[in-house]
NUTOR-546125 format. One record per residue: z, y, x of N, C-alpha, C in turn; residue in three letters. Coordinates in steps of 0.05 Angstrom, whole numbers, plus 5000, padded with zeros to 4 digits. Layout:
residues N
{{Z,Y,X},{Z,Y,X},{Z,Y,X},ALA}
...
end
This chain:
residues 283
{{3132,7871,4387},{3114,7877,4365},{3085,7881,4375},MET}
{{3066,7869,4362},{3038,7872,4370},{3029,7901,4364},GLU}
{{3009,7909,4379},{2998,7936,4374},{2986,7936,4346},LYS}
{{2994,7955,4329},{2986,7954,4301},{2960,7969,4296},ALA}
{{2952,7987,4313},{2928,8003,4309},{2913,8007,4334},ALA}
{{2888,8009,4333},{2871,8013,4356},{2856,8039,4354},LYS}
{{2853,8053,4377},{2837,8078,4378},{2811,8072,4391},ILE}
{{2789,8078,4378},{2763,8073,4389},{2746,8098,4387},THR}
{{2724,8098,4401},{2706,8121,4400},{2704,8135,4426},GLY}
{{2680,8148,4430},{2675,8160,4456},{2676,8190,4457},ALA}
{{2683,8203,4434},{2682,8232,4432},{2708,8245,4441},SER}
{{2719,8237,4464},{2745,8247,4472},{2744,8277,4481},LEU}
{{2722,8285,4492},{2719,8313,4500},{2720,8331,4475},GLU}
{{2706,8322,4454},{2706,8337,4429},{2734,8338,4418},THR}
{{2749,8316,4421},{2776,8315,4409},{2795,8334,4422},ALA}
{{2788,8345,4446},{2806,8364,4459},{2805,8391,4446},LYS}
{{2786,8396,4429},{2784,8422,4416},{2808,8426,4398},THR}
{{2821,8449,4400},{2845,8454,4385},{2838,8463,4357},ASP}
{{2857,8458,4338},{2854,8468,4311},{2865,8497,4310},TYR}
{{2859,8511,4289},{2867,8539,4287},{2897,8543,4288},ILE}
{{2913,8524,4278},{2942,8525,4279},{2953,8508,4302},LEU}
{{2936,8497,4319},{2946,8482,4341},{2952,8453,4334},GLY}
{{2960,8438,4354},{2967,8409,4350},{2993,8403,4364},THR}
{{3010,8423,4369},{3034,8418,4384},{3056,8407,4366},ASN}
{{3080,8404,4377},{3102,8391,4363},{3110,8406,4338},ALA}
{{3109,8433,4339},{3116,8449,4316},{3096,8444,4293},ASP}
{{3070,8442,4300},{3050,8437,4280},{3052,8409,4268},GLU}
{{3059,8390,4285},{3064,8363,4275},{3086,8363,4254},LEU}
{{3107,8377,4260},{3129,8379,4241},{3120,8392,4215},TYR}
{{3105,8414,4218},{3096,8429,4194},{3079,8411,4177},ARG}
{{3061,8395,4189},{3043,8378,4174},{3059,8355,4161},LEU}
{{3080,8345,4174},{3097,8325,4162},{3111,8336,4137},GLU}
{{3121,8360,4140},{3134,8373,4117},{3114,8377,4094},PHE}
{{3091,8387,4101},{3070,8392,4081},{3062,8366,4066},GLN}
{{3060,8344,4081},{3053,8319,4069},{3075,8310,4049},HIS}
{{3100,8314,4057},{3122,8307,4039},{3122,8324,4014},GLY}
{{3116,8350,4016},{3115,8367,3993},{3094,8358,3973},VAL}
{{3071,8350,3983},{3048,8343,3966},{3048,8313,3959},TRP}
{{3066,8297,3971},{3063,8268,3970},{3062,8257,3941},ARG}
{{3080,8265,3924},{3080,8253,3897},{3055,8261,3881},GLU}
{{3045,8285,3885},{3020,8293,3872},{2997,8276,3882},THR}
{{2996,8271,3908},{2975,8255,3920},{2977,8226,3911},VAL}
{{3000,8214,3912},{3003,8186,3903},{2995,8183,3874},LEU}
{{3001,8202,3857},{2993,8200,3829},{2962,8201,3827},ASP}
{{2950,8218,3843},{2920,8219,3844},{2909,8193,3853},CYS}
{{2919,8181,3874},{2909,8156,3885},{2911,8134,3864},TRP}
{{2933,8133,3850},{2936,8113,3829},{2916,8116,3807},ARG}
{{2912,8141,3798},{2892,8147,3777},{2864,8140,3787},ARG}
{{2859,8143,3813},{2832,8137,3824},{2827,8107,3826},ALA}
{{2849,8091,3825},{2846,8062,3825},{2853,8049,3851},GLY}
{{2865,8063,3871},{2872,8050,3896},{2894,8030,3891},ILE}
{{2890,8006,3901},{2910,7985,3898},{2908,7965,3921},LYS}
{{2924,7944,3920},{2925,7924,3942},{2897,7912,3945},ALA}
{{2889,7909,3971},{2863,7897,3977},{2841,7917,3982},GLY}
{{2847,7943,3976},{2826,7964,3979},{2820,7969,4008},ALA}
{{2795,7976,4013},{2786,7985,4040},{2782,8015,4038},ARG}
{{2797,8030,4054},{2799,8059,4050},{2793,8073,4076},ILE}
{{2777,8094,4073},{2770,8112,4096},{2786,8137,4094},LEU}
{{2802,8143,4115},{2819,8167,4116},{2804,8187,4134},ASP}
{{2792,8207,4121},{2775,8226,4135},{2791,8250,4144},VAL}
{{2792,8255,4170},{2808,8276,4181},{2838,8270,4178},GLY}
{{2846,8247,4190},{2872,8236,4185},{2895,8251,4197},ALA}
{{2890,8269,4216},{2911,8284,4229},{2931,8265,4242},GLY}
{{2957,8271,4240},{2977,8254,4253},{2983,8228,4239},PRO}
{{2969,8222,4217},{2971,8196,4203},{2992,8194,4181},GLY}
{{3001,8217,4171},{3021,8216,4149},{3009,8202,4124},TYR}
{{2986,8211,4116},{2973,8199,4092},{2963,8171,4099},ALA}
{{2956,8166,4124},{2947,8140,4133},{2968,8118,4127},THR}
{{2993,8125,4132},{3015,8106,4127},{3016,8099,4097},ILE}
{{3015,8120,4080},{3016,8115,4052},{2992,8099,4042},ASP}
{{2969,8105,4053},{2945,8089,4045},{2947,8060,4053},LEU}
{{2957,8056,4077},{2961,8028,4087},{2981,8013,4070},ALA}
{{3001,8027,4061},{3021,8014,4043},{3008,8006,4017},THR}
{{2992,8024,4005},{2979,8017,3980},{2958,7995,3983},MET}
{{2944,7995,4006},{2923,7975,4010},{2936,7947,4015},ALA}
{{2959,7947,4028},{2973,7922,4033},{2959,7906,4055},GLY}
{{2971,7883,4062},{2960,7867,4084},{2932,7857,4079},PRO}
{{2924,7854,4054},{2897,7845,4047},{2876,7867,4048},SER}
{{2885,7892,4050},{2867,7915,4051},{2863,7925,4079},GLY}
{{2850,7948,4081},{2844,7959,4107},{2842,7990,4105},GLN}
{{2852,8004,4125},{2849,8033,4127},{2835,8039,4154},VAL}
{{2814,8055,4153},{2800,8065,4176},{2805,8095,4177},ILE}
{{2820,8104,4197},{2827,8132,4199},{2809,8146,4220},ALA}
{{2799,8170,4214},{2782,8185,4231},{2795,8211,4239},LEU}
{{2796,8217,4265},{2809,8242,4274},{2797,8249,4301},GLU}
{{2797,8275,4308},{2785,8284,4334},{2806,8295,4353},ARG}
{{2829,8303,4344},{2849,8315,4362},{2864,8293,4377},SER}
{{2865,8295,4404},{2879,8276,4420},{2909,8276,4413},ILE}
{{2921,8299,4409},{2949,8300,4402},{2955,8286,4376},ASN}
{{2938,8292,4356},{2942,8279,4330},{2937,8249,4332},PHE}
{{2916,8241,4347},{2911,8212,4350},{2935,8198,4362},LEU}
{{2947,8210,4383},{2970,8197,4396},{2993,8195,4376},ALA}
{{2998,8216,4361},{3020,8216,4341},{3015,8195,4320},ALA}
{{2990,8193,4310},{2983,8173,4290},{2987,8145,4300},ALA}
{{2978,8140,4325},{2980,8114,4336},{3009,8106,4339},ARG}
{{3025,8124,4349},{3054,8118,4352},{3067,8112,4326},GLU}
{{3061,8128,4305},{3073,8125,4279},{3065,8098,4266},ARG}
{{3040,8092,4269},{3030,8067,4256},{3041,8042,4271},ILE}
{{3042,8044,4297},{3053,8022,4312},{3083,8017,4305},ALA}
{{3098,8039,4303},{3126,8037,4296},{3130,8025,4268},ALA}
{{3110,8030,4250},{3112,8020,4223},{3105,7991,4221},SER}
{{3092,7980,4241},{3084,7952,4241},{3059,7945,4226},GLY}
{{3043,7965,4218},{3019,7960,4203},{2998,7947,4221},PHE}
{{2985,7926,4211},{2963,7913,4225},{2936,7916,4211},LYS}
{{2936,7932,4190},{2912,7935,4173},{2900,7963,4177},ASN}
{{2905,7976,4200},{2896,8003,4205},{2880,8005,4231},VAL}
{{2857,8018,4231},{2843,8025,4255},{2841,8056,4256},GLU}
{{2844,8067,4280},{2842,8095,4284},{2818,8101,4303},ILE}
{{2799,8117,4294},{2776,8123,4310},{2776,8152,4318},HIS}
{{2770,8157,4343},{2767,8184,4354},{2738,8193,4351},SER}
{{2734,8213,4334},{2706,8222,4331},{2705,8250,4319},LEU}
{{2682,8262,4322},{2677,8288,4310},{2661,8283,4284},ASP}
{{2672,8293,4262},{2660,8288,4236},{2632,8299,4233},LEU}
{{2625,8320,4248},{2599,8331,4246},{2578,8318,4264},MET}
{{2587,8308,4287},{2569,8298,4307},{2567,8268,4309},GLN}
{{2588,8254,4302},{2588,8225,4307},{2583,8209,4281},ASP}
{{2574,8184,4285},{2570,8166,4262},{2597,8156,4254},LEU}
{{2600,8151,4228},{2625,8140,4218},{2625,8110,4221},MET}
{{2646,8099,4233},{2647,8070,4239},{2657,8054,4215},PRO}
{{2644,8058,4192},{2653,8045,4168},{2629,8042,4149},ALA}
{{2629,8019,4134},{2609,8014,4114},{2622,7999,4091},GLN}
{{2610,8002,4068},{2619,7988,4043},{2649,7992,4038},THR}
{{2659,8015,4043},{2687,8021,4037},{2691,8025,4007},MET}
{{2715,8019,3998},{2720,8023,3969},{2728,8051,3962},ASP}
{{2742,8064,3981},{2752,8091,3976},{2750,8108,4001},PHE}
{{2748,8134,3997},{2750,8153,4019},{2769,8175,4011},ALA}
{{2787,8182,4028},{2807,8204,4023},{2802,8226,4042},TRP}
{{2800,8251,4032},{2793,8274,4048},{2808,8299,4037},CYS}
{{2828,8308,4052},{2844,8331,4043},{2843,8354,4063},ARG}
{{2835,8378,4054},{2834,8402,4070},{2818,8397,4096},TRP}
{{2796,8384,4093},{2778,8379,4116},{2752,8394,4113},VAL}
{{2740,8394,4089},{2715,8408,4085},{2718,8438,4091},ASN}
{{2741,8449,4088},{2745,8478,4092},{2744,8485,4122},SER}
{{2744,8465,4139},{2743,8470,4168},{2718,8461,4182},PHE}
{{2702,8444,4169},{2678,8434,4183},{2655,8454,4179},VAL}
{{2635,8451,4197},{2612,8469,4196},{2595,8465,4171},ALA}
{{2593,8440,4162},{2576,8434,4139},{2589,8413,4121},SER}
{{2601,8422,4099},{2611,8403,4079},{2590,8384,4069},PRO}
{{2566,8393,4066},{2545,8376,4056},{2540,8353,4075},GLY}
{{2540,8358,4101},{2536,8337,4120},{2559,8316,4119},THR}
{{2584,8326,4117},{2606,8308,4115},{2605,8291,4090},LEU}
{{2598,8302,4068},{2597,8287,4043},{2574,8266,4044},ILE}
{{2552,8273,4056},{2531,8252,4060},{2541,8229,4076},LYS}
{{2557,8235,4097},{2568,8213,4114},{2588,8196,4098},LYS}
{{2604,8209,4082},{2623,8194,4065},{2608,8177,4045},ILE}
{{2586,8188,4034},{2570,8172,4015},{2559,8147,4029},HIS}
{{2550,8150,4053},{2538,8127,4068},{2560,8106,4075},ALA}
{{2585,8115,4078},{2606,8097,4086},{2618,8081,4062},ALA}
{{2612,8090,4038},{2623,8077,4014},{2603,8056,4003},LEU}
{{2614,8036,3990},{2597,8017,3976},{2587,8030,3950},ARG}
{{2566,8021,3938},{2558,8031,3911},{2581,8027,3891},PRO}
{{2588,8048,3877},{2611,8046,3859},{2637,8054,3873},GLY}
{{2636,8059,3899},{2660,8067,3914},{2668,8096,3906},GLY}
{{2693,8103,3912},{2705,8128,3902},{2713,8146,3925},THR}
{{2706,8171,3924},{2714,8191,3943},{2734,8210,3930},ALA}
{{2755,8217,3944},{2776,8234,3933},{2780,8258,3951},ILE}
{{2780,8282,3940},{2782,8306,3956},{2804,8324,3945},PHE}
{{2818,8337,3963},{2836,8360,3956},{2826,8383,3973},PHE}
{{2816,8404,3959},{2806,8428,3974},{2815,8453,3958},GLU}
{{2818,8475,3973},{2825,8500,3960},{2801,8510,3943},TYR}
{{2808,8521,3920},{2787,8532,3903},{2792,8562,3899},VAL}
{{2817,8571,3903},{2823,8600,3900},{2848,8606,3917},ASP}
{{2843,8609,3943},{2864,8613,3962},{2879,8640,3957},TYR}
{{2865,8659,3946},{2877,8685,3941},{2895,8685,3917},ALA}
{{2897,8662,3903},{2916,8660,3881},{2945,8658,3891},SER}
{{2948,8655,3917},{2975,8655,3930},{2987,8683,3926},TRP}
{{3009,8684,3911},{3022,8709,3904},{3052,8707,3904},ARG}
{{3065,8729,3909},{3094,8732,3905},{3099,8749,3880},LEU}
{{3118,8741,3864},{3127,8757,3842},{3157,8762,3846},LEU}
{{3167,8787,3844},{3151,8812,3841},{3130,8816,3864},PRO}
{{3110,8832,3857},{3087,8836,3875},{3096,8844,3903},HIS}
{{3084,8832,3923},{3090,8838,3951},{3063,8844,3965},GLU}
{{3057,8870,3969},{3031,8877,3982},{3027,8865,4010},PRO}
{{3048,8861,4025},{3045,8850,4052},{3037,8821,4051},MET}
{{3045,8806,4031},{3036,8778,4029},{3006,8778,4022},LEU}
{{2998,8796,4004},{2969,8798,3997},{2953,8804,4022},ASN}
{{2963,8823,4039},{2950,8830,4064},{2948,8805,4082},GLU}
{{2970,8791,4084},{2971,8767,4100},{2950,8746,4091},PHE}
{{2949,8741,4065},{2930,8722,4054},{2901,8731,4060},VAL}
{{2896,8756,4056},{2869,8767,4062},{2861,8763,4091},THR}
{{2881,8768,4109},{2876,8765,4137},{2871,8736,4145},ARG}
{{2887,8718,4133},{2883,8689,4138},{2855,8680,4130},VAL}
{{2846,8689,4106},{2820,8681,4096},{2798,8692,4114},MET}
{{2801,8716,4123},{2781,8728,4141},{2780,8713,4168},ALA}
{{2803,8707,4178},{2804,8693,4204},{2792,8665,4201},SER}
{{2797,8652,4179},{2786,8626,4173},{2756,8627,4174},TRP}
{{2745,8647,4161},{2716,8649,4160},{2704,8657,4187},ARG}
{{2719,8673,4202},{2709,8681,4229},{2706,8657,4247},GLU}
{{2722,8636,4243},{2721,8612,4259},{2701,8591,4248},THR}
{{2686,8598,4227},{2666,8581,4216},{2674,8564,4192},GLY}
{{2699,8568,4183},{2708,8553,4160},{2706,8569,4134},GLY}
{{2715,8557,4112},{2714,8570,4086},{2738,8561,4070},GLU}
{{2757,8579,4065},{2781,8571,4050},{2774,8562,4022},PRO}
{{2757,8576,4008},{2751,8569,3980},{2726,8551,3980},ASP}
{{2729,8527,3991},{2706,8510,3996},{2700,8491,3972},VAL}
{{2719,8489,3953},{2715,8470,3931},{2689,8472,3916},ALA}
{{2679,8496,3910},{2653,8498,3897},{2630,8486,3913},PRO}
{{2631,8489,3940},{2610,8477,3957},{2613,8447,3957},ALA}
{{2638,8437,3956},{2642,8408,3955},{2630,8397,3929},VAL}
{{2635,8410,3907},{2625,8401,3881},{2594,8400,3882},VAL}
{{2582,8421,3892},{2552,8421,3894},{2542,8399,3912},ALA}
{{2555,8395,3935},{2547,8374,3954},{2550,8346,3942},ALA}
{{2571,8342,3927},{2574,8316,3914},{2551,8310,3895},LEU}
{{2544,8329,3879},{2521,8325,3860},{2495,8320,3876},HIS}
{{2491,8335,3898},{2467,8332,3913},{2465,8306,3929},ALA}
{{2488,8294,3935},{2489,8270,3951},{2491,8244,3936},SER}
{{2490,8246,3909},{2490,8221,3894},{2517,8212,3884},GLY}
{{2536,8231,3881},{2562,8224,3870},{2563,8234,3841},PHE}
{{2579,8221,3825},{2586,8230,3798},{2615,8237,3797},LYS}
{{2622,8261,3791},{2650,8269,3789},{2662,8257,3764},ILE}
{{2682,8241,3767},{2695,8228,3744},{2721,8242,3735},THR}
{{2732,8258,3753},{2756,8273,3746},{2759,8296,3764},SER}
{{2768,8319,3753},{2774,8342,3769},{2797,8358,3756},ALA}
{{2816,8366,3772},{2838,8381,3760},{2850,8400,3781},ARG}
{{2858,8423,3773},{2870,8442,3792},{2900,8436,3796},PRO}
{{2910,8443,3819},{2938,8441,3825},{2948,8468,3835},HIS}
{{2966,8479,3819},{2979,8504,3827},{3008,8503,3818},VAL}
{{3026,8512,3834},{3055,8509,3829},{3068,8537,3830},PHE}
{{3090,8539,3816},{3106,8563,3817},{3134,8555,3828},CYS}
{{3141,8565,3851},{3165,8557,3865},{3185,8579,3867},ALA}
{{3211,8572,3867},{3232,8591,3872},{3242,8587,3901},ARG}
{{3256,8607,3912},{3266,8605,3939},{3282,8579,3943},PRO}
{{3277,8566,3965},{3291,8541,3971},{3278,8516,3962},GLY}
{{3259,8518,3942},{3245,8495,3933},{3223,8487,3953},GLU}
{{3214,8462,3951},{3197,8451,3972},{3171,8466,3975},SER}
{{3158,8474,3953},{3132,8488,3955},{3136,8516,3967},PHE}
{{3159,8529,3961},{3165,8554,3973},{3168,8550,4003},TRP}
{{3183,8531,4012},{3188,8525,4040},{3162,8519,4054},GLN}
{{3144,8504,4041},{3118,8497,4053},{3102,8523,4060},TRP}
{{3101,8541,4042},{3085,8565,4046},{3100,8584,4065},LEU}
{{3126,8585,4063},{3142,8602,4082},{3138,8592,4111},GLU}
{{3138,8566,4115},{3134,8555,4141},{3106,8563,4152},MET}
{{3086,8562,4134},{3059,8570,4143},{3058,8599,4151},PHE}
{{3071,8617,4136},{3071,8645,4143},{3084,8649,4171},THR}
{{3105,8635,4176},{3119,8637,4202},{3101,8628,4225},GLU}
{{3088,8605,4222},{3072,8594,4244},{3047,8612,4248},VAL}
{{3034,8620,4226},{3010,8636,4229},{3016,8664,4240},ASN}
{{3038,8676,4231},{3045,8702,4242},{3051,8701,4271},THR}
{{3065,8681,4280},{3071,8678,4308},{3046,8675,4325},ALA}
{{3027,8658,4316},{3002,8654,4330},{2985,8680,4330},ARG}
{{2985,8694,4307},{2970,8719,4306},{2981,8740,4324},SER}
{{3007,8741,4326},{3020,8760,4344},{3013,8753,4373},LEU}
{{3014,8728,4380},{3008,8719,4407},{2979,8725,4414},GLU}
{{2961,8723,4394},{2933,8729,4399},{2926,8758,4398},ALA}
{{2945,8775,4390},{2939,8804,4388},{2925,8812,4363},GLY}
{{2925,8794,4343},{2912,8800,4317},{2929,8818,4300},ALA}
{{2955,8819,4304},{2973,8836,4289},{2991,8850,4309},VAL}
{{3003,8872,4301},{3022,8886,4319},{3050,8874,4315},THR}
{{3067,8879,4334},{3094,8870,4332},{3109,8883,4309},ARG}
{{3103,8909,4304},{3115,8923,4282},{3107,8910,4255},ASP}
{{3080,8904,4253},{3071,8892,4227},{3085,8865,4223},TRP}
{{3085,8848,4244},{3097,8822,4242},{3126,8823,4235},ALA}
{{3141,8842,4247},{3169,8845,4241},{3174,8854,4212},GLY}
{{3157,8872,4203},{3160,8881,4175},{3153,8859,4155},SER}
{{3133,8844,4161},{3125,8822,4143},{3146,8801,4142},PHE}
{{3157,8793,4165},{3179,8773,4165},{3203,8783,4149},VAL}
{{3209,8808,4153},{3232,8820,4138},{3227,8820,4108},ALA}
{{3202,8826,4099},{3197,8827,4071},{3197,8799,4059},ARG}
{{3187,8779,4074},{3188,8751,4064},{3217,8741,4063},MET}
{{3233,8749,4083},{3262,8742,4083},{3276,8754,4059},ASP}
{{3270,8779,4052},{3282,8792,4029},{3274,8778,4003},ALA}
{{3249,8770,4001},{3240,8755,3977},{3255,8729,3975},ALA}
{{3259,8715,3997},{3272,8689,3997},{3301,8692,3988},ARG}
{{3313,8714,3994},{3342,8719,3987},{3345,8729,3959},LYS}
{{3323,8735,3945},{3325,8746,3918},{3323,8723,3897},SER}
{{3342,8723,3879},{3341,8702,3858},{3319,8708,3837},SER}
{{3306,8731,3838},{3285,8738,3820},{3257,8730,3830},ASN}
{{3255,8721,3855},{3229,8716,3867},{3215,8691,3857},SER}
{{3189,8692,3854},{3173,8669,3848},{3149,8668,3867},LEU}
{{3142,8645,3876},{3119,8641,3894},{3098,8625,3879},MET}
{{3074,8636,3876},{3051,8622,3864},{3035,8610,3887},ILE}
{{3030,8584,3886},{3016,8571,3909},{2986,8574,3907},THR}
{{2971,8573,3929},{2942,8574,3929},{2931,8551,3912},PRO}
{{2912,8556,3895},{2901,8535,3878},{2884,8515,3893},MET}
{{2891,8490,3889},{2877,8467,3901},{2862,8452,3879},VAL}
{{2837,8444,3885},{2822,8428,3866},{2822,8399,3875},LEU}
{{2832,8382,3858},{2831,8353,3862},{2805,8342,3850},GLU}
{{2789,8328,3866},{2763,8317,3856},{2762,8287,3861},ILE}
{{2756,8272,3841},{2751,8243,3844},{2722,8239,3836},ILE}
{{2707,8227,3854},{2678,8223,3850},{2670,8195,3857},ALA}
{{2652,8184,3841},{2642,8157,3845},{2614,8157,3857},ARG}
{{2609,8141,3878},{2582,8138,3889},{2565,8123,3869},ARG}
{{2543,8135,3861},{2525,8122,3843},{2507,8101,3856},GLU}
end
């Protein structure tokens, strides 16, 4: 089989910078599960945005390439996907996955979204999920996306708009404490969990017209996919926080026990953090 994807770009030192949840095998699995949980919601959005065979699509912050595969499938052999990512581990995983899939319509570029030029012009679509909440300047990123699209091209974003809407019913104070701590840690590292309002403002300032916007929030029972998605995140984040000394072993043990009790209760409901889906057209 011929090599299906190529990695280009000179920003390899930048790519070594780790993400807040890491880029190891456990995180690759968590991201794969997360993509599966959200996949039908995302595919529906892409169809409504007009992605179809022959489209040229920019995958911004592609990670290990889970969405890249779906985008390449929708674009078909006559289309093209250009995926942008900075983590060496994620780049390697994406390259392996795309090569195994046999796609020849995908390029993967190693770059820093804040520092490097985007290697794309006159693209039809740009896909960007949970990326603006981690970059130093959403406005800068959106200007770069604007420059990479053709006039009339479409940018699609999924970003949190109310992360604190994540709740357990019956009320669980330790989950509220966990969510508050996650948001604070996020901001301490230069990100912003509730970044959707800034994205909306930046889109207007950069010459986009928002054609569609809708919130996504789900109510899950124990064992359902959205419950498992959030439960997996609490486990990974608590383990890393404990390792970093951000929480005590007693707190972590109590939190894990309370989440386990909630999972075992047939009365429990999990409300997911609210995500805002935005479809915007370059004017």
